[in-house]
C-alpha positions, 0 to 999 in steps of 0.5 A: 567466507563470511557468514551473513549478508543483507542486501538493502538497509530498509525496513526488512533488512534492519528488522532482520538484523535487529533480530539476529542477536549479538552472536550472529550480528557480529558476523553480519553485514548490511550493504546499502547503496544510499548514504542513510538507511530506512528511507521509506520508513522515514516518509511512511504515513506522512512522516509518522510511520504507519507501523502495522494494522490492528488485524490480529487474525492471519485469516483476516489479515491476508485479505488485504494483500492482492498478491501474496494472500495464499503465501502469507498465511503461514508467514502471519501464523509465525509473526503477526501485528500483535507480535510487532506491537509487542516487539517495539513495546519491549524496546521502549517504543509505545504504539497506538491504534487509531480509529481506522485501525492503523498503528503508529508510534505514540510520538507521531514520528517515524524517527521513533521507529528508525532510532529503535531499529538502528539501536538494535542493529548497533547493539547486535554489532552488525556492520553497515556499509553505506554507499556500498550497493551490490552490483552483481550476485552469483552462486558459488560452492556453499554460498553466494558471491557479491560484487559491491562498490567496495569489491568482491565478498563471499557469504554463506547466507545472503538475504535480499531486502532491496525493495522494488528495484528493477536493477537488482531484479535483473541480477536475480534473473541471471541466477535463474529466478523468474521476475514478475514484470512490475507495474504500479500499485496504489495510485490515484485516478486522473479525471478532468470533469466539469462535475468535480472541477474546483471541488478538491478536498470534498470527501464522501464517507461511504461511496461505492466505486465500480470499474465494471469492465474489470468487475472491481468495486470498493465501498469505502471513502472517496476524495476529490482532488486537484487531479481527480479522485483519491481516498481509500476506495480508489487506492483499493481499486488500484491495488486489486486492479493493478495488472488489469488497469496497466493493460488498459493504459489507465484509460477506463470508466468508473461508476460512482454512487456518492450517497449510499442509496439506490437510484430509486431511493433518491428519486423517491426522496426528491419526489417527497421534497417536491411535495413537502418542501415545494417552495424551498429553493433547490440550490439553497436546500441540499437534502444530502449530507455532502457539501453544498458545493458538490450539490450545486455542481450536480444541479448545474451539470443537470441544467437546473436553473438556480431560481427554481424551487423543489415544486419546479422539478420535472421528472426528467430533472429528478431522474438526472439528479438521481443518476448523477448521485448514484450511477455517475460515469467518470472517465479516468485518463491516467494515474498519479502516485499516491503521496511519496509511497510508491508501491509496485505489483511484481517482483520475484515469483512467489512459486520460487520461494519457500514461505516456511523459511523465505529461502529461494527454491532456485538458489541455496543460501539465498533468502528474500524479504519485503517488496523484492517479492511479488507481494503488495497490499493496500495502505494501512501498514500492511506492506510493512507488516509483511516486511517485519514478518518475513524478516523475523522468519529468516532471523529464526532460520539463520539462528537454527543454522548457526 
């Protein structure tokens, strides 16, 4: 019986293998069904790799995880973003913190991260078997047996880092693990509406977006796209509302405040313009700091003639404009994947995992790290940080065992 098998050559699997050291590394095999490793790392952050996030207090860090918040607290007390930065720095990969606190390699290339991880895994003499996916898994006395494309293998310890893979979740079900049904997380909202038609690319720095039916709200930037709405506000709502919005079949209303002001404040502002800038053209003079194209669209939607000046605005006009800027209702009809970064809510039930060691409570000698678990986060490097931290904990546990 061999010692250690890692199922999956992604971020968690490689980081685990990179932390085992040479003595354990030479007794470790990574089984990867693809022909090359670290595919998700490669495309993360538009090919730059959003390694982690500059949030160094575990109590603050867990707030970015809609699922896994409670369980990850102990994990992050063992290994957090500061440790991740130090780990890569010690291996010659310089990282930088950007204005929004996302952390990237200074090279702006995911290859810096990939090459570092591959080098460390090679240094530890870990055997990597590509195009050798695991077909089945079963408990045996003192370990776990795997059936892969290359045959049957028995290991004392097996770590599952397969990501959100429905096929492998079925295998885990046969072992007695409960799998929380996966649904998409991190998606954009499809919305066809004349108010935003042709306005793709316009963003609002601090919009407030609400899904009142689900008591969800976010007050961060929003972006108009070809298909509807995106940006941090939408992604945050999609993550926290993943289960509820799936139940609604992605048909729901959002209320948007584009201007960081109340309806009453906008009415007062427009009344002042009516008085002080009476002869100014409404269409030529936009009193807000968003692009003029959006202002024109709202005026057209409110049926305001392009030749009017502010003095011509009626109370009805002002009420309509204020409503559209602060309490606008848009119908969402479907979702779209956010770039190539597909994230799911769902996976191995967290109650069945010991988060001090990441070992299964159901199957001895079996461990989990990464998106195979029912853990997910918003964008910003948080999903990778969970992978790094969980994998690091497992590496320490294996060193204790051996």
